[in-house]
N, C-alpha and C positions, 0 to 999 in steps of 0.2 A: 670455350671449346666448341661447341656449336658451329659456330660462324667460322672456326678453322676448317674442321670438317667440312662442311658442307662446300666452301670454296675449292677444298682438297678435290673432292669427289667430281664437281663439274667439271676442272680442268682437267681430269684425268678422261671424263667422259669426249669432251670438247677436242682434247689431243687425241683420242684414239688410241689412248695405252700407249703413246710414245715415251721413250725415257725422258727423266726431268731434269738428266743431269744435263746445265747448260756448258755449251761448248764454245770456245773462242779462242783463234790464233793470236790474239791479242795478249800477250802477259802483261800489261798494265790494266789489271782488272778491279784494282782495289781490293786485293785479297783474293781468297781461295773460291769464289763464287759464291754468290746473293748468301747464301746462310751461313756464310763464315767471316762476313764483310766486316772489315774494322772501321773504327772511325777514324777520324784525322789524328794526325799526332797530338798531344797532348802533355802536359806535365801531371805528375800525382806527387801527394804529398809522402813524405815520409811515412806518417802513419797510416796512410792505406797502404804500402807496400808491406810494413811491418805485418798488420793485419792478414793482408794476402798472402804471405808466407811463413804465418804461425811464427811470428817473431823471428824469422830469418832461423829457423830451425836447421839445425844439421840433418832432421829426418829428410828436409825438402831440396838440399844439395844435390843436384843434378849434372855439374861439371865433372868431365874427366878426373881431373886432378884432386877435388876432394876441398875438404875443408882448408888444405895449408897452402892452396894456392894464391897469389897474389889478387885474382879479382874471382869472385866465386859468382857461380849461377844458381840461381835456386828455382825450384817450381811455385808458382803460386797461384792463388784462384780471386779473381778480383768479385766484389760484390754484384755483379751481373752475371757471374756462374761461367767466366771467360777464363781459361786458364792460358797463363803467361809464364813466358820465361825472365829473372828478373836477375840483371847482372849487377854487384854490386862491388866497386872498384877499391882499389886500398887509398890509402888516406893520402897519399902523394902523387897519384896519377894525373889527378886535374887539379892543380893549385887555383888556375885562373877559371871560375866558375864561369865567365861571358864565354870563353873558347869553349867550355863544355856544352854548354847551352846552343850554339852556334854550330857546333858541329855536328848535336845529335838532332837539331831542328832539321838542318841537311839531309843527314840520313834518312829521318823519318819523314821525309817528302817522299821517298821512292817508294812504290806501290807494285808487287808484282807477284806471280804466283809461282817465281821461282826462288822467292827469297822467305828467309824466316822473318816477314818485316819486322821492323822498329814501330812501335804505337805508342810509346811514351820515353818518359824519364823523371826524374826528381834530382833535384840540385839544391841541399839545404846544410847548412852551415860547412862541414868539411865532406859531408856526404854525397857521393856521387852514383846514381844507377839509373842502367836502362831497362827498358818494359818491350820484350818483344812476343811475337806469336810463340806459342810452345806446340814443340814438336815433339810428339809422346813415342815417336819409333828409336830413337836413340839416333847412335853416330854412324857415318860410312865407315867408321875406323872399327865400331862393335862388330857389324856388319861382313866386314872383308876380313880381319885380321882375327876376330875372337867369335866366329859364328858359333853357334849349337848345335842347330837344326840341319841346317843345309848350306855348301858355299852358296855366295851369289851367282848368280846364273847369267851365261855371257850376254842375253839379251839386257839384262837388267844394269849391268856394268854398263855398256852401251848407253844406255837413257841415263843414267848419272853423269855420263862425260856429256853427252848432248844440253841436259839440262842446266849442269854446270857453266858448261860454255854459253847458255841464253842468259845465266843469271848474269854474267861478267860482261856480255853485250850489252846488255838491259843496263847496268850500271853506267858501264863506258860512257852510252848514248846520253846518258845526266848528267854527266860531268864527273862520276866518282868512279875512277878507274883504277884507283889504286886500293889494293886490299892488300892486308897487313896479315902475314903467315896463313897464307892460303896452304891449308891439309885437309886431313881425312877426317879430325874432329870438326870444324867447321862445317859439314854436311850432314846435315840433318833430315830426317824422313817423318811427314807429315802422316795423318792418321789414315790417310789411303795410301802409304808406301811411296808417296812421290818425294824426290829426294830435293832439297832446299838449301841453299846457301845461308849462312847465318848471317844476320845484318850487323854484327858485332865487330866484323873484321874489317868494316868499311869506315870505322871510326878510328881519326888520328889518336894513339894512345899517349899522350901527351906525358913525359918523364915518367915512362912506366917500369923505366930501367930494364928491361926486356930487349934483346935484338930481335930482328926481323923473324927466325927462326930459333928454334931452342936447339936444332943440331945443325952445326957448321956445314956438314956432308951437303944437306938439302938448301944452302942457301945461295942465292944467286949469284955468279960472281961479282956482278956488278955493285952489290950491297956491300959485299966485302972489302970492295976499293974504295967506295966512297960513303958507305953507309947511307944512301940515300934509294927510296924505294921508287920505282918506275912503271908504267904499265906494263913495259916488257918484261920485268921482273914479276909480275902476276902470272906471265904465260910461262914463265921457266918453271914456277910453282905448281902451274896446273901442267905441265907434262910430268912435274913428279906424283902426279895424281896420277896420269895416265898410266904410270908405270904400277902404282901401286894397284890399280885395276885390273892391271895385265897380270899381273905376277901373285895378288892377295896376300903380298909382304911390301915392307917399307924398305926397298932397295935402294941406294945411294945411287945417284944418277951416273957417276963415273963410271961404277960396276957395270950399270946398264948399258952406256954408250960402247963400254969395253968389248962388250957382248953382242951389241948389235952392228959395230963394225968389222966382228967376225963371222957376221952373218949366221949368229948362232942364237939367234930372237928367240926360238922355239924353248929353250933355255929358260927365257923371260918368264913364260907364259905356268900359269897357274896349273900343277897337274891334276887337278880337282877338274878342270875344263875340259880335259882331253876327250877328244871326239864331239865336243859339243859348238866350234868354232873351226871355219876354214881356213886355211891357209893365208888365202887374200885378205879377208878382215882383219886376221891377227897383223899379216905384213901393214895395212894401211894405219893401224893404230901406232904401229911401231916405229913407221914414215913421221905418222903426226907429231908422236912425244918425242923423235929426233928434231925435228925442227923446233917444236919449243925449248928443247934443251942447250940450243945453240949457246955457243960461247958470248959470241957476238949479239948482244941486246936487238940491234937492229935487222936482224936475219931470222929473228922469230915472227910467226904468224900474228894478227892481232885476231881480237875475237870474235868478229863479223866472221873472217876465213874459217876457224874453227867451227862455228855453227855450222857454215856451209860442208866442212870435210865430215863433220858428225852426222849430219842429216842424214848422207848417203849410204850409211853403214849400221843404220838402226833396223834390229830384229822384233819381231814379235809385236809391231806398234798396237795392236789392238788389245793383246793382252794389260789387263789394269796392271797396275804397278805392286798391288797389294798382293796377287795371285804371283807375281813373278818372284815376290819378296816370302812368300808364304806367312804372309801378317793375317792373322784373322781380323777382317775387315770390320771396322764400328764396333769394336771391343777392346781399342788401345786404351792406356791406361788413362789418357785424359778425360774420359768417360766414369762417371759413377756406375757401377755395377747396379742393375735393375733387379729388387727382389719380385721374381717373376710367381705366378700362378703357374698348377700344373698346365691350365690351358696354355699359357702364355709359353713355357719351357715348350711344349710340344711344336707351338709354332716356331720357334727358332729353331726347331731340331728339322723342320718340316716333316714333321711326323705326322703324316698322313692317316697312319690307323690307330694314333689315341687321340686326333683330333676327332676322329669320326665316334668313337667310342663317347667321348664328352658330347659332342653335339645327340646322339643318341637318348644320352641319359637327361639331356637338357629337356628335350620333348620341344613343346612350343609353350612354356610357363612364361616366356618373355615376350610373348608375341601381347603386347598390351593392346586389351580392347579386342583383339582377334578371335578369341577364344569364345566369346558370348557371340561375338558375330557370325563365327562357324555356327555354333550351335541354331541360332535362329535359320541362319540359311537352311540347314539340312530339312527344315519344313516345306521349303519351296521347291517344287519337284523339277522348276528349269533349272535348278543350281545343279543337280544333281550329278549330272556327268561332269562339270568341271569339279564336285568334291571328289567324285571316283578316281578324278585323275591323281589330285593330292594322296587319297589312299592308296592307289597303287602304288604311285611314286616312294612312298613311306616304308609301303611294303619291299620295294627293291633296293630303296637305301638300308634298311635292316640288314637285308640278306645280302650286300654290298655288292647287287648287279647295278653297275653307277651307270651304266649305258642305258639301261631301262628309266632308272631315277631320272634322268637329265630329259628323257622324251616327256615324263610323264608331269614332271613338273612344270618341264615348257608349256604344255599344254595348260595346267593349271593357271600358269601367268599369263599366258596369252589371252585367257578368259577374261581378264580384265576387271571382274567383280570384286575380287575380294585380293588384298595386298597383305602378303605375308612375310615380314623379314624371316623367320625361320626359313622358310623354303626357298628364299634367296640363297641363305646359307648352307642347306643343303644341296643345292643344285651348285653352290660356290664349289664345296667339298669334291662331288662328282664331277665337275670340270677338272679340279686337280689330280684326280684320279685318273683320269685320262688323259692327264697330260695336256693340258689346254689353260695354262695359266692365265692367259689375258680375258677371256670368257671368264674365266674364273673371279678375276678381279672386279671386274664390271657388275658382279652380282653382290659382290663385298661390299663393293661401292653404294651398290643398290640398296642393300639392306641397311646400310649406314642413313640413308637417304629418308626412308621409310620410319627408321628408329634411330634418330640421333646419338641418344644417350644410351645404345646398347655397347658394352664393350666388346661382345663375339664379333661383330661387324669389323672392328679395327683390328681384332687378333687375327681373322681371316684376311683381312688386307696385307698385314705383315706376313702371314705365309707366305699370299701369293708374290708379293712383292719379293721376298726370300728365293722364291723359285724362278724370278724374272732376272734373277743377280743383281737386284736393286737394293744392296745392303743396307744402304746410308738412309733412304726412306723407308725401308721395312723398320731399321731398328728404332726412328722417329715414331713409327706407327704404333708398334708394338710400345713404346714408351706411353703416347697417349692412350692405347688402350689400359696397360696398367694402371694408369691414375684414375684413370676412368672409373675400373672397377674397384679402386680403393675407394673414391668418392663415394661410391653408389652402397658400398658395405657400411659406411659410416652412417647413411641415413636410414 
């Protein structure tokens, strides 16, 4: 624990408190950043997946069609505490085990931040299972058609379209251009609220007994003629998804095209979006959907041109997806809730008044060895000025005069003779009270350097990170502080 904290602190100081989120335009990043990187594709035993899903309990079913669906998806937890989605096929879907393994390995070789990546499979006896990243924030269908709190914002709908096009372009570049039954249930939202394309649709579902689409009104015309899926068929389905995103409903393409031809495109648009998009942007999406839904497959655009077209209409690109979606960040169902102390609760709420009361009551009792040193130094006349600065700082801190507290504590710290983690903690809160979270974070980390086993330093770091909008790092640090406090209370 101490080694991790020390490394974390040093990194923060040397980066001058820059954001730790990894930025990359390369979608082939081996998963969603370093912290969530998945290992290469592997095989699981049936027993492992039984344990992960609590014996394939019906309580763990997450697929939209529930227990009666031919292929059921379960939420599971591996022994390394990773959450996964486990798809269990019916007994007749893949009679040829070798074909199943070849397909799974081919799809499992893909790695993109635009996919819910396939990380493994199981092939034992008649059992055929796939294991993928778990996406905790449900499907596009849920957020678009069955929303409870707010309709999906225009900027987020444009982002979904772009990310989906990027996923298809990536798959196409890797020789997996065919996607089976692309629809709003295949688009899933991760813990950050970013949309990802389910990898399950990339599998050739041998002898599954299902057509390309469960609704013929949405099936590409060439599939009805030949029974074959082509890359152009996938683009047709992408066009139906653009209609979903514009309308907030599942409109049959023939009906939508009639409205478009009659120049009644505004009748297509979701009434909840009124006043939130320009006619030019609406028309651009309509034109793109029309091109995707062309009867002749050769007249449809490819995935690369879809990406180029959608890049030009993006809005609010700097706003994180979880904000646009209204999803609490770092508290999605993939994480077990923390049992927080009152201090932890106050930090998570960024309740500075409550934190002030707690720090005041704590006093200096956690300054290991500092109290005795202070008592001794009181007898040394040349230290009197430094100690007076601390005393005046404490008086100002109690009186909630945080600007004065900062000045006094700074003189004490700059004296350099006595190092007190509590003074750093109090100056940290004073900085937060003055809306200076970066300086506050520096103090919280310095307190941890001085006293590595002090939970208060981690709690205050979490508060600073929350204030800086870095919810992911804040949640991790809050968890570390909670675990450290629990460990100390046992000793």
